[in-house]
N, C-alpha and C positions, 0 to 999 in steps of 0.2 A: 835684469840689466841694472847697472849702477846708475843711481840718480844723477851723479855728477861725473865728469870725465877726469876727476882727480879724487884722491882720498881726503875727505873733508874732516878736519879736526874741529870739534865743537867748541873747544876752548879758545879758538882764535877767530878774529873777524873774518866773515865769509868773503867779502870783496877783496880783502888782502890776499887770500888764498887763490881767488880767481885770477888776480893780477899776476901772481907767481906762476900759475899754470899757463897763462897766455904768454908770458915771457918765455917759458920753455917751448911753447908752440913756435914762436917766431925765431928764437935763437937756435933751437935744436930740431924739433920734429919736422917742420916744413923744410928747412935746409937739407935734412936727410932725404926728403922726397924730391929734391932738385930745385927748391925755391931759394932765391937769394935772401940773405939777411938784409933787411931794410931798416936803417936807423930811424927813418921817418915814421915807419909803422910802429916801432917799439915806443917811440916818444908819444905817439897818439894813444897807445894802449895805456900808458901811465896817466895821461890826461883824462881818458875815459873812465878810468877806475875812480877818480875823484867824483865825477858826476853820478855814477851809480851808487857809490858809497854814501854820498851826502844827499841823494835824491834831488839833484839840481838840474837846471837847464844848461846845456852846453852848445856853443857854436863850434863845430869841428870843420874847419876849412882845410882841405887837403887836396893837393894837386893830383893829376893823373899818374898812376903807377905807384902811389903810396900804399895801396891795399887797405883803404879805409873801410871798405865794406866788410872784409873779414874781421876787422877789429870790432865793429859794433855788433856784428852777428854773434861773435863768441861771448861778449858780455851779455847780450840780450838773452841768449839761450841759457846761460848759467843763472842769470837773475830770474828768469821765468821758472826754472826748476826749484830755485830757492824759495820763491814766493808761492809756488804752485798756481800761478796765473800766467797765461801766455803774454808775450811781449808783442806789440804791434810794430810792424815795419811798414810805414806808409810812404809809397813812392809817388812821384809827381804825376805819372800817368800809367796807362795799362801797358805800354811798350816797356817801361822800366820794370814793371812787375815781371814781365816775360824774361827780361834780361837777367834778373836775379834768380828766377826759378828754372831757367832753361837747363838742358842736360849738362852743358859744359860751364854753367854758372857757378857762383861762389858757394851756394848751398851744396852743390854736387862735389865741389872740391873738399869741403869739410868732411863729407861722408867718405870720400875716397881716401884722403891722406891722413885723416885723424881717426878713422873708424868711428865716427860720431854719427849715430842715427838721430836725425833731427825730424821732429814732427812739425813740418811747416805746411800750412794750407793757405790757398789763395781765396781772397774775399774780393771779388770783382764788383765794380759799380753796378747799380741796378740796371742802367741803360746798356750794359753789356749782355743782357739776356733777352731772349725772345719773349714777347707778350703773346700768350696763346689767343687772346681775343683779337688783337690786331692781326696776327697771322691768319686767323680764320677769315677775317674780312678781306685781307689782301688777296686771297685766292680768287676774288671776283672783281676787284676794283681797278687793277692796273693792266697795262698793255703786256707786261711780262708776268702775268698771273701764274703761268705754268711753273715758274721757279718756286713760287710760294706753295703751289699745290703739291709739288714734289716734297718740299720741306715738311708740309703738314702730314703727308703720308708716311714720312720717315721718322716721325716722332715716336717715342717709346710706346708700347702697347698700353701701358697702365694710364697714359694720359687720357685715352678715349674711354676708359672704363670707369664706372662709378661704384663698383663694389670695393670691398676692402682690398688694399694692395698687399700682395704677398712679398713683393720685392720692388725696389725702386733705386734709382741712381740719378745723380745730377746730370743735367743735359742742357742744351740750348744756349750756350754762351757764344759770343761773337766769334771766337777763334775756330769754332766748328764749322763756320760758313765763310771760309776765306775768299771765295770767288765773288761774294756780294760786294758791290760798291757801298760806300758810306750812305749814299742816297737811298739805295735799295734797303739797306739795313734799318735806316730810320723809319721806314714805313711799318716795321714789324717789331721794333724793340720797345722795351718798357720806356715810358716817359712819365713825367710828373702829373699828367692829367689822367692817368689810368686809375680807376677806382678799384684798387685791389681788395679793399675791405668787403665789397659786395660781390666779388668775383667767385663764382662757384667752382672755378678751377684752381683757386689759389693754393690748395694743399697738394696739387700735382704739378705745380709750376716749377720750372727749372731753377728760378731765382730762389724760391722758398726752400727747395731741397738743398741747394748749395749752402744756404745759411745754416741749415741744420748740421751740415757736414763741418764747416770751418769752425763752428762754435765749440767743437770737441777737441780742438788742437791743444796739445800740452805745452808746446814750445813757442811757436811763432804763427802769427796770422799776418799775411802780406796783403795789403790793400792799397788803394790810391789815396792821395790827399783828399780828393773830392769825397770819397766814401767815408773817410775818417771824420771829416767835418760834417757830413750828413748825419753820421752817428751822433756827434756832439749836439747838433742842432735839433734832432728829433728825439733825443733821449727822454726828456720829460713827457713829451706828447705821446710817445709809444707806451710809456708806462701807464699814463692815464687811460689809454685805450685798451689796456690789458695785454699789450704785446711785449715781446722781448725787445730790448735795444738791438740795434743792428750789429753791434759788437759786444762780446762778453766783457766782464770785468777783466782788466789787464794791469800789468805791473809796470810797464814802461812803454814809451813811444819813441821811435826813430823816424824822423822826417828826412828821407833821402831827397836830395835836391831841395833842401829846406827853404831856399830863397823863394820858392814858388808857392809856399803855403798861404800867403795872404790872399792871392787870387782864388785859391781853392776855398778858403774860408768865406770870402764874399759870395762865391757861387753857391755854396751850401746854404747861406743865410738868405737866399733869394726867395721871394714869393712870386709865383706864376699864377695869374688870374685870367680866366677866359669866360665869356658870357655863356657859351654853350654848356660848359661844365657846371657853372652855377645853376643854370636853368634846369638841367637834368637832375641835379641833386635836390634842389628845393621843392620840385613838384612831387618828389617821393612822399612828402608829408601829406599830400592830398589823397594818397591811396588809403589812408585810414579815415576814421570818422573824426572830422575836425569841425570846430565852430566856424561860422561864416566870417567872423572877424579875422581869423587866421588866414582863411582862403583869400580874403580881400588883400591882406598884407602881402601874401605871396605873389599875387598878381601885380601889386605895386612894385615889389622888389624886382620882379622880372622886367618890368617896364623901365625902372630906373637903371638897372644894369645894362639893358639894351641901349638906352640913351647915352650912358656914360661911354660905352665902347664906340658908339657912333660918333660921339664928339672927339674921342681920341683918334679915330680913323681920319676925321676931317682935318684936325689941327696938328697932327704930328708931322714932323719934317724929316725927309730922307737924309741919311748921313752918307756922303760919298764913300764908296768902297766898303760899305757895311750893309748887312741885311737888317740892321736895327734902324728904327726911326726915333728921333729925339722927341720926347714929350715936351711941348711948350706949356710952361706953367702960366695960368691966367686965373683971374677971379672967377670967370665962368666955369672953368674946370674945377676949381676948389669948391664952388657952390654945388656943383653936380655931385662931387664926392660927399659933401656934407649931407645933402638930401638922401643920398643912397644909404649912408650910415645911419641916419635917423630911422629909416624903414627897417634896417637890419636890427637896430636896438629894439624896436617894437616887436619884431618877430621873436627875438631872444626872450623878451619878457613874457610874451604870450606862451612860448613853449614851456615855460616853467609850470604854468597852470595846466596846459594840455597833457604834459607828461604825468601829472597826478591823476588824470582821468583814465590812464592806461588804454587809450584808444589808438595810440600811435605805435607802429612797429618799433620796438626798443632799439633794434640794431640800426635801422635807418635813421632813427632820431639821433643816435650817438654820432653817426657819420655826418649828418647835417650840422649838428652843434659844433663839431670839430671844424668843419668847413667855414661856418659863420665866424668862429673864433679867429681862424686864420685870416679871413677877409678883413675883420675889424683891425687886427694887428697891422696888416699891410696898409689899409687905407688911412689908419691913424698917422702913419708916417708923413702923409701929405700935409698935415697941419703942424708938423714940428719943423722949426726953422733949420734949413740945411740938413734935414734928417734923412733924406733919401736920394737914391739915384734910380732913375726909371727910364724905360724905353718900351716900345711896342714892336712886335714882329708880325708880319702877315703869314698866316698858316692856312693849310688847306681847309680847315673847318672854322676859320674866323680869326679875328685879331687876338693876340695874346699880350697882356700887360705884364711886364716884369718889373718888380719893385725890389730894390736892394738897399739895406741900411748902409749909410755912408761909411761908418766906422765899424770895424770888427774887433777892435782892441778889447773892449769890455767883455765880449763873449769869450774870447780866447783866454783872457786873464781869469775869468770866473770858472770856465769849464775845462780848461786844459792846464794852465800853468799853476793853478792853485790846488791841484790834486796831490801834491806832495809825492811825486814820482819822478824818476829820471826822464828827461825829455832831451833828445839829441837831434840837433840840426846838422846834417852832413851835406857837404857840397864842395866842389872846387872853387865856387864863387859865392861866398857869403858876405865878404867885406867890400866896402867901397872906400877908396882913398885910405886904405890901411886900417879902417875901423869897422866895427860891426853895428854902429849906431843906426844906420839906415834900416837894416833888417829888424833890429831889436825894437826900434820905435814904431815901425809899421805893424809889428805883431803885438806890441804891448808887453814886451819882456823887460822888466825893470832890473832883475838880478840874474846874472848868468856868468858862467865860465866861458872861456874862449881860447882858441889857439889856431895858429896858421902853420901849415907845413907845405913847403914847395915840392913840386914834382922832382924826382931824382933823375929825369931824363936829360940828355944833352941835346937840347932843342937847336942849338946853333948849328950843329952838324946835320940835323934831320929835317928842319922846317924852314920854309921860305914863305914870306908874306908879301904879296904883291898888290898894289893899288894902281891899276892901269890909268893912264892919263886920258883925258877926254877932250880932244881938240874941237869937237863939234857938240860938246855937252853930253851928259849921260841920259839921253832920251831912251825910250824903250827900244827903239831900233838899234841904237849904238850898243846898248847892253846885250841885246840878242847876238850881235856880231861878236862881241868880246867873249861872251859865254861859249858860243859855238867854237870860237878859235881855241879857247882853253880846253874844251872837251876833245877837240881834234888832236891837240898836242899831247894830252894825257891818255889818249885812247880810251875815253870813257873813264871808268874807275873814279867817279866823282859823286859827291853829295852836293846838291844845290839847295841852299836854304833861302826861303822866301819869307818876307814879313807878313804876307796876307794871302788868303785864298784867291782873291781877285788876280793878283800878280802871277801866282802859279797857274791859274786857269788861262790867262792870256799867253803865258809862255808855252803852255801845252798846245794851245790852238795855233800858235805861230811856228813852232818847231818843225813841223813837216815841210815847210817851204825851204828849209836849209838842207841841201843835198849832202853836205859834209857829215851829217849825223844819220844819214839814211840807214846805215847798217848797225847803228847802236840800239841796244835795248834800253829804253828809257821808262822807268817806273815812276808812277805818280801817286803820292799819298791821296787816299780817298777812293782809288780804283779797286782796292782789295783790303782785306783785314791787315792791320799794320804789322803784326809779327810775321805773317807770311810774306809780306812785301819786303821786310828787312832781310828775311832768310833768302829770298830770291836774289836780292842785291848782293848779299855776301857770297852766294854760291856762283853767281855769274860774274866773273872778275871784271869784265869790260863793260858792265852795265852802268847806268846812271840812275840815281835816286833823287827825286825832286820832292821836297817836303816843306811844310809850314810849322809843324809841331816838334820836329826832331832836333831842335837846337840843344836840348839836354838829353842825356841818358843813352844815346845811340853808341853802341860799343862794337865797332867792326875793325878788329886788328887785321893787319896784312894788306896786300896790294889792292884788294877790292875797293878800298877807300884811300886813294892816293892824292885826292884833291878835294878841297872844300871851297865852293864858290858861294860867297855871300852876295845875294842879288842886290840888297840894299841894307844900309845900316838899320837895325831893327828897333827903331823908335816906336813907342807905344802908339796904338791907333787912335784916330779921332772919334772914339765912341763915347757914350755917356759916362762910362766908368772912369776913364782917364780925364775926361773933361771936368768931372767933379773933383778929381784930385788936383787938377791944375787950378781950379777956382779957389781952393783953400790954401794953396801954397803961396808964400811970399814971392818966391822966384820959381815959377813953374818949370821953366826949362832946366834950371840947375837942380831943382829938388825932385822933379818927377821924371821928365823925359830923359835926361842924361843918365842918371843912375840905372834906370830900367834898360836903356840901350846898351850901356857898357857891360852890365851883368849878362845880358842875353848874347851879346857879341862874344864875350869871353867864353861862354858856354859853347857857342857854335864853333869857335876856333878849336876848342878842346876835343872836338870829334876826330881830328886828324891823327894825332899821335896817341895810340892806345897801348902799345907795347914798345919796348926799347928798340926793336928792330924797324919800326915804322919810319917812313919818311914821306915827304910830300909838300904840296904847295897850298897855301890859302890865298884866294883871290877875292879882294873886296871891291865890288863894283860901286864906287861912290865918288861923285864929283866933289862932295863936301870936304873930303880929305885934302883936296888940293887948293881949296879957297878959304878954309877955316883953320889957321895955324893952331889955335887952342884946341880944337877938336882933334886934330891930328896928334898933338902931344898927348892928349888923354888916351887915345887908342894905342899909341906907341907905348904908353905906360902899362898896357895890358899884356904886352908881348913878353915872352920869357927872356931871361938875360942873354945878351949878345945876339938877339934876333932883331933885325932891322926891318922897317917898313919900306919896301922898294917901290919906286914909281913904275918900274917895269921889270920883267924877269931878268935876272942876272945871266949873262952869256954862259951857255953850257950847263946851266943849273938843271938838276934832275927834278922832275915833276911827278 
């Protein structure tokens, strides 16, 4: 098989030849297969060539229908073959990964119409896989234990054997269990508190086997933003522990829906602490022959840890509409953290001498040392001015403390943007107010290329945007009536986007009381695995899909999605993360809340028109639009040319 899809001349610059071939693809090869020539797509291709040739970061903002995915895929594949390292395509979430890799997706189009065999492998996040230890326990712990018993019995035979494996294959990812709700899945999936290093099943784990598979990819590895940032954050630690990094060496990174990378980076740089995990790990040291002084320190550390979490439990404050609780900083808390760290310092010093006596299990010692190092890094943030964002959550086995560095710019600059490789941010919404400064500043990108390409679709003939008026205020009851009225008028065929799980849950509980929707099939995010839920929505034309996370990436062309109902303007939540951002902003509403809301709203509205033949209505259920003229003007500025924001549906308008 030829290495490149064109005849490579060694005397000429490689990327120049790639650009010429891609021009042929868009001008000749794809039109011969029935695709239209898109000037926007060809313009994008020339801009992308600069980024790959000069190994620069580029913000590529392109509207729906411009074919931006095909452009970056072609460059990434060619560049991967040139450098003999795979390129990483990092998507905002798992549903976007499925959209890219599905049978009718863009990778399939390349294979079909260009006869281009692409080695593209999926690298899903760790929490997308079954944890064998948790699954084993779930068979006896829950009221629906029979479900987990069946799953356990259906595991591959080699999982239960301990002799050498003759054959094996990847298994156990979330998609294989579509009927499980998110709540049921979280009981058995991998989480950050699992001690994989000490797990005797780790070499037969579906997560481990999947990593061995995708590392061999020659062209593309497709993963989530979260997973890529986890790779970045754990790279040095895994090398110290003698483990392979989560991702292999690669030649380029494409961040699809790149405006969401900052939140993924913050999530990846998060420390999660729990007393029960610390206690279980630290007492491993007592299984060897240790001096009494170390045993006393271990007992003290357990007591200080227990006291710290007890204090957090008493003094944290509930956040309305969130499962998180705000940690209230006080001198008492800081003193508790200081005392705990002093004991940890003493243990680390003592372990230096203990390790020289060779009485401790070397494997357990290494695990404990890594955990102590993580604890120290996390707790050190408490004593750095404005250095952290933290909260606590109540979990089945105790309180969990989550600590997140306030800024991620430095990490991204050092470990992503300084690697001298092409980095592509692709999305229909990367700029705010006509510039890319908001995204670039949040990510710490100082030098970059950028371009904007509008959608080629005639939205004025295809899209209607309605903001119903609220004579009695936009209470929950009034919104329910309005949403049901629009669902009835459109005969289902709607996506309802909610800003929070709480509001979706309340809608779900209230909907059965409205007889107008009695015959509609209404699907709710969280009830099933997301890609199967989306497929069911697309196949059942008159169904309704209610979601919190599908503001981006959902691609449902055709009549199944003829209406997008925005339940409320998607301002950021009142949780510790955004509270911290507001505290450091000179004008919190203008610098934090508005840009976030406008980008997310624009993405949500972009779910409606996916192909040239689509048409439909966007309904925004918001009283603010009628009492805040400036806000209304900003939202009108998001709309395509010649599309007006109507206070009610135009007579005879198609929905």
